[in-house]
N, C-alpha and C positions, 0 to 999 in steps of 0.2 A: 881696777878690774871689776870690783863689786858695783861701782857706779856705772861702769860701761855695761855690765851684765844686766843691771837693773834697767838701764835705758833700752837695752835690746829687748828685754821682756815687755817693757811698756810699748815699744815699737811693734812687737808681734801682736800684742793685745789690740793695738790700734788697728792693725790690718784685719784681725778677726772681727773687730767691731764694725769696721767699714764693710766687710764682705757679708756680714750677717744680714743686713737689710736686703741685699740682693737676693739671697736665698729665700728670705721671707716673702719678698715681692713675687718671686717666681712661684713659690708654693701657693701664694694667694691666687696668682693667676691661674694655676692649675686647678685649684679648688673651685674658682669661679667658673672655669670651663666645664668642669665635671658637673657642677650644679646646673649649668645651662643644658648640658647634654641630657642629664637625668630628667630635667623639666620637659625637654623636647620629646623624650620617649614616653612620658606619662600620657600625653594626649596629642592627637593629630591636630587639634584646633590650635595648639600653641605654635605650631610651625607656621600657620597662616598669620598669626598675630605678629610675626616678625616684620611683615610688610608695613603695618601701621607704625611699628617701632622705628622702622627706617625712615618713614615720612616724618615722624616726630623728631628724630635726630637731625633730619635735614632742615626742619624748620628752625631748630635751635641754632644750626650753623648759619642760618640766614640773617642772624642778628648783625646789624651794621651794614647790611646790603640795602641798596635802594629797591624798594618794593613798589608794586603797582597793584591796585585793586581792580579786578575785572568781574564781570558777571557771565557765568557759563549758562547757556540755554540749550537744553537737550530734552527731547521728548516731552515738551510742554512744561518742563520743570526748570526752575532757575536756581543757580547756586552762586553764592558770593565766594570769591577766591582771592587770596593775596599771594603773590608769587614774585620772586626776584625779577627785576627788569632785565637782568642779564642772563636769565634762564632761557633755554632754547625751546623750540616748539616741541621737541621730544620730551623735555622736562614737563612742559604743560600737559602733554598727553598722559603722563604718569599721574599728575595731580588729578586730572579728570577721571582717570581710572579709579583712584581712591575715593572720589566723590560719588561716582555713578555706577561703578562695577563694570563699565564698558571697556573691554580690552583695547589698548592702544592700536593694535593691528586692525581693529574694526571701527576705528574712529575716523571721521572725516571732519576736520576742524576748519572752520571758515572765519576769516577776519580779513576783509578787503581782498577776498579771493581765498584760495586754498592756502592754509598756513604751512609754511615750510618747516620741516623738523630741524634742519641744521642751522637756522638763523635764530638770533636772540629776539626777545620781545622788543628790546630797544631798537634793533635794526629794522624791524617791521613797523616801528612807531606805534606800539600799543600804549594807550594812555589810560589814566585813572577813569573808571566808569565804563570802559570799553565793553561792548557786548560781543561775546564770542559764541558763534553758533556751532553746535556739534551734531553731526548726523551719524547714525549707526545703531545697530541692534545688538543686544547681548546674545550670547549663545543660546540661552533659554528661549528668547524671543524668536530666534531663527528656527529653532526646533519646533516651536509651537505653531508656526505658520507654514511649515515645510510640507504643505499638503499638495499633492500633484494637481495641476490645473485641470486635468481630465476629470478627476474626482469631483472638483468643485462644479464643473460644468454639468456633470451627471446629477449632482444634488439639485442644481437649479432647474434642470430639465424635469426631474422627478417632482419638484415642487410645483412647476407649471402644470404638470399632468394632473395634479390634484385639484386644480382650479376648475370651475364650471366651464364647459365649452362655450365659446363666444356665441355660437348660434342659439344657445339656450337662454342667454341673457336677455332681459326684458327689452332693452333698447334696440336689440337686433331682431328680436322675435316679432315685433310689430311690423317690420318690413318683410321678413321671411314668410309670415303667415299669409301674405297676399298671394303666395304661390309663385311658381316660375313664370316669368313673362312669356307671352305667346311668341314674340318676335326676337327672343334671345338667340344668339348664335349657337349652332349645334356644338355639343361637347364630345370629347373622346377621352374616356377615363384611362389613366395610366400612360397616355401618350405625351410626348414633348415635341412641340412644333415651334417654328419661328413665328414671329408676329406677322399677322396678315398685312397686306399692303393697304387694306381698307380699314377704317375705324372699327373698333370693337363696340358694338351697339346693342340695344335691347336690354340693358342692365338697369338696376335701380340704384339710387343714392339713399342716404339715410332718411331723407324726408319722404321717400317713396316715389320720387319723380324719376323719369327716364334719364339716363346718362350714357354718354358714349366717350370712349377713350381713343385719342389719336396720338400716335408716337411720331413726332417730327424729329427724326434722327439727325437730319442735316442741320437743324437749328438747336439740337440738344434740348428739346422741350417736350413736355407732356401737355396736351390740350384736353381739358375736361369740359365737355360740352353738355349743356342742358337746354331745355326749351327756351329759357330766358337769356342765357349768355354762355360764352366760352372763356374759361380761364386758361391762360397760357403760362405754364409753370416751368421754370428752368429745372432740368433733372438734377442738377447739382445741389439745388436747395431742398430736395426731398431727403429727409433724415433717415427714413426707414420704410420698409414695406412689410405689412403683417398680413398673413393669409391663413385661412382655415377652411377645410372642406365643409360644405353644408350637410348637416346630418340628414340622412335619408336621400340625399342627392349628391353623393360624393364626387360625381363628375363635374360639379360646379363648386366654385369657391366664393367666399366673402373675402374682400381685400380692402386694406386701409393704407393710404399714402400719408405718412406723417410729414406735414408741411412746415412744422415749427419744432421748437426744442422739447415740447412735452406731448403726451398722448392726447391732450385736449385739442390738438391741431390736426388730428387724424381725419381724413376724408374717406368715408366708407363707400364701397361699391359692392353690390350684391349680384350674384349669378354670373361670375366670371368663368368662362369655359376652362376646365382643368388643364387642357393641353397647352394653354398659353401662360399659365401661372409662372413657371420658371423663367420663361423668356421675358416676361414683364419685370420680374424682380431683377434679373441680370441686366436688363437694359437700363432700368431706372437707377440701380445702384452702381452701374459702371463696370460690370464684369464682361459683358459682351461675349458670352460663351456661344451664342447661337448665331453669330453674324460673321 
C-alpha cells in the first residue's frame, strides 16, 4: 500500500507539474496583453505604429517565398520594393500605402494596363525590375487643391485687370495715334449685329496699312486683305480671338486673330466697329450664335 500510495502521490505531483506550465503560459499571455493595452492607452501614436508592425511581421513571414523586385513610380518619386510573387494586387496596394501614404482606395496602379486587385503578380507576369506606375493624390493634396473653378477664374480675371490696357501699350499706341480712319465703317456702341454681307473695310493693321476682313462662310475661311495681297485663312486654324475697346473710342475695338500656337502669331486689326465684335468672335471660333 505504501508503495502504491507513494506512486499515486508521485503521479499527482506529475499532473500538477504538467499543468503548472499551462497556467504560467496563460498568465504570461494575460500579462503581455495587459502590457500592450496599457502601452496603447499611453499615446495615440502607438496605435498607428501597429501598421508598420504588421508590415514587419508580414515581411518576416515572406521568408522562403519567391520574391520579385519592382520599382514604384508615383508623383515623380521612385521607390524600390520587394514583394512576394504570389501576392495579389491588393497586397501590392497595401505596400504602396506604407511607402507613400497614399490610401489604397485612392490608388490607380498601372502595369500593362490597370493592375487587377484579385490576381497575383505571377499571374500578371510581373518580373524583376518591373516599373509600376501609381496615380493618385493623398487626402491632404486633394484638400489643398479643392478650390472652386469659379474662384480660380475670378483670380485670373482680376490679375488680367491689373495689367496695362492693350491700347496703352507702345506697340499699339503707334497705330492708334494715327487716329480713326476716315473711311472706317460706322459703329453702334452697345449693339450686336450680324456680319454684313460686304467686307469690313477701312481698318488698320499693325503696320498702319489699310486692311479689310471678308468672312467666306461657305468656304469656312477668313480673308484678310491688304493693298499688297489677300490671305485666305481656314477658320478652324484660328486659335483665339482677342478684343478690347479702344480707350476714348469705345464704339470701336482693336482685335487680334491668333493664327498659331503662341501670341507671337497674332494678327492685329484696329478700329473694328463694336456691333460686329461678338459676331466675328462667334463666327471664327465656331459658335454661330448670330446665324
